[in-house]
C-alpha positions as CSV (number, residue, x, y, z in Angstrom):
1,L,-13.9,107.1,-158.2
2,L,-16.4,104.4,-157.5
3,R,-18.8,104.1,-154.4
4,N,-16.9,104.2,-151.0
5,G,-13.7,105.9,-152.5
6,W,-12.5,102.9,-154.4
7,T,-10.9,103.3,-157.8
8,D,-10.8,100.7,-160.5
9,M,-7.2,100.0,-159.6
10,T,-7.9,99.1,-156.0
11,L,-11.3,97.4,-156.4
12,G,-11.1,93.7,-155.6
13,Q,-7.4,93.9,-154.7
14,A,-6.3,92.3,-151.4
15,T,-3.9,93.8,-149.0
16,I,-1.3,91.3,-147.5
17,V,-0.4,91.7,-143.8
18,T,2.7,90.0,-142.7
19,A,5.6,90.3,-140.2
20,Y,9.2,89.5,-140.3
21,Y,11.4,89.1,-137.2
22,R,14.4,87.2,-136.4
23,F,14.5,84.8,-133.6
24,E,16.0,81.3,-132.7
25,S,14.7,78.9,-135.3
26,K,15.4,75.4,-136.7
27,H,15.8,77.3,-140.1
28,S,18.6,79.8,-140.8
29,N,18.2,83.6,-141.4
30,A,19.4,83.0,-145.0
31,E,16.4,80.6,-145.6
32,Y,13.9,83.0,-144.1
33,D,15.4,85.9,-146.2
34,Q,15.0,83.8,-149.3
35,W,11.3,83.0,-148.4
36,M,10.5,86.6,-147.5
37,N,12.1,87.7,-150.9
38,N,9.6,85.4,-152.6
39,L,6.7,86.7,-150.6
40,L,7.6,90.4,-150.9
41,S,8.1,90.1,-154.6
42,V,4.3,90.1,-155.3
43,T,2.8,93.4,-156.5
44,D,-0.2,93.4,-154.1
45,P,-0.3,95.9,-151.3
46,M,1.3,94.9,-148.2
47,I,1.6,96.0,-144.6
48,I,4.7,94.5,-143.1
49,F,5.7,94.5,-139.4
50,T,9.4,94.1,-138.6
51,S,12.1,95.2,-136.4
52,P,14.0,98.4,-136.8
53,D,17.1,96.7,-137.9
54,L,15.3,94.9,-140.8
55,V,13.5,98.0,-142.2
56,D,16.2,98.7,-144.9
57,Q,16.2,95.1,-146.0
58,I,12.5,95.0,-146.2
59,T,12.4,98.4,-148.1
60,G,14.8,96.8,-150.7
61,M,12.8,93.8,-151.2
62,R,9.8,95.9,-151.9
63,K,11.4,98.7,-154.2
64,H,9.2,97.5,-157.0
65,A,6.0,98.4,-155.1
66,V,7.0,101.3,-152.6
67,E,3.7,103.0,-153.3
68,R,1.8,99.9,-152.2
69,T,3.9,99.2,-149.2
70,T,3.4,100.1,-145.5
71,I,6.3,99.1,-143.1
72,I,5.8,99.3,-139.5
73,S,9.0,99.3,-137.5
74,A,8.5,97.9,-133.9
75,P,10.3,95.6,-131.7
76,L,8.6,92.1,-131.5
77,S,8.4,92.6,-127.7
78,E,5.8,95.3,-128.4
79,S,3.4,92.7,-130.1
80,L,0.5,91.1,-128.3
81,M,2.0,87.6,-128.7
């Protein structure tokens, strides 16, 4: 362990925070799914906010990095938008 509890593996690594919700848009759900699949394919640690109905889909997209992924399931209506 290094100072402040960091290990060599986590030192200098960024955590990506993102959200994925479905709502009316000019783009289709399929397009957004494709874009999210791209984003979620990275190996960086991620915190992902999503609706309960999309948790399984997001989990599947992050199966290569389960130990570096936190999924927060909450309806969009609970956000501070």
